[in-house]
C-alpha positions in Angstrom: 0.0 0.0 0.0 1.4 3.4 -1.0 1.5 6.3 1.3 1.0 8.7 -1.6 -1.9 11.1 -1.6 -3.4 13.0 -4.5 -3.3 16.8 -4.2 -4.6 19.7 -6.3 -2.2 22.7 -6.0 -3.3 26.0 -7.2 -1.7 29.4 -6.8 -2.1 33.1 -7.2 1.4 34.8 -7.3 1.5 38.6 -7.7 5.0 38.9 -9.1 5.8 37.4 -12.6 9.3 36.3 -11.5 8.0 34.5 -8.5 5.2 33.0 -10.5 7.7 31.5 -12.9 9.7 30.0 -10.0 6.6 28.5 -8.5 5.7 27.0 -11.9 9.1 25.5 -12.4 9.0 24.1 -8.9 5.6 22.6 -9.4 6.7 20.9 -12.6 9.1 18.8 -10.5 6.3 17.6 -8.2 3.2 17.2 -10.4 1.4 17.4 -13.7 0.3 20.7 -15.0 -3.5 20.8 -15.6 -4.0 24.5 -16.5 -2.6 27.9 -15.7 -1.5 27.8 -12.0 -3.1 24.4 -11.3 -1.3 21.1 -10.8 -2.3 17.6 -9.8 0.3 15.9 -7.6 0.8 12.4 -6.2 3.0 12.9 -3.2 4.3 10.9 -0.2 4.4 12.8 3.1 8.0 13.5 2.6 7.5 14.9 -0.9 4.6 17.0 0.2 6.7 18.5 3.0 9.5 19.1 0.5 7.1 20.9 -1.8 5.8 23.0 1.0 9.3 24.0 2.1 10.3 25.0 -1.5 7.1 27.0 -2.0 7.5 28.9 1.3 11.1 29.8 0.2 9.7 31.3 -3.1 6.5 33.1 -2.2 5.8 36.3 -0.2 3.2 35.4 2.4 1.6 38.8 2.4 1.3 39.0 -1.4 1.0 35.5 -2.8 -1.4 32.6 -2.1 -1.0 28.8 -2.6 -3.7 26.2 -2.0 -2.8 22.6 -1.5 -6.0 20.5 -1.6 -5.8 17.0 -0.3 -8.1 14.8 -2.5 -7.2 11.5 -0.6 -5.1 8.4 -0.9 -3.7 8.2 -4.4 -4.4 4.5 -4.8 -8.0 4.8 -3.7 -9.0 8.1 -5.2 -11.1 8.2 -8.4 -11.1 11.8 -9.4 -14.1 12.9 -11.3 -13.5 16.0 -13.4 -15.9 17.9 -15.6 -14.1 19.7 -18.4 -15.7 22.4 -20.5 -13.8 23.2 -23.6 -10.5 21.3 -24.1 -10.5 17.6 -23.2 -9.2 16.7 -19.8 -6.8 13.7 -19.6 -6.4 12.0 -16.2 -2.9 11.5 -15.0 -1.8 7.9 -14.8 0.8 6.6 -12.4 4.0 5.5 -14.2 7.0 3.7 -12.8 10.2 5.7 -12.6 13.5 3.8 -12.8 16.3 5.5 -11.0 
């Protein structure tokens, strides 16, 4: 059983430079769904690592990041309604290191 959970991370960053840094950081943790929205499968350790990195980038009084816990990654069946472009669910893939 995996300890990974599924998260939706969305952010509103007031400075373009910080926005780019957050976007690049998020690319290392999840799949880009649309502007400023990512879906992530993270263990507790990876979620804590993501939080630390984001706290180092953002300005708390100006920027806002939401991390929404959807539930256990191996038990979560995400239902998404997409209006416009087709939404493709993110599939888990093995990573060989």
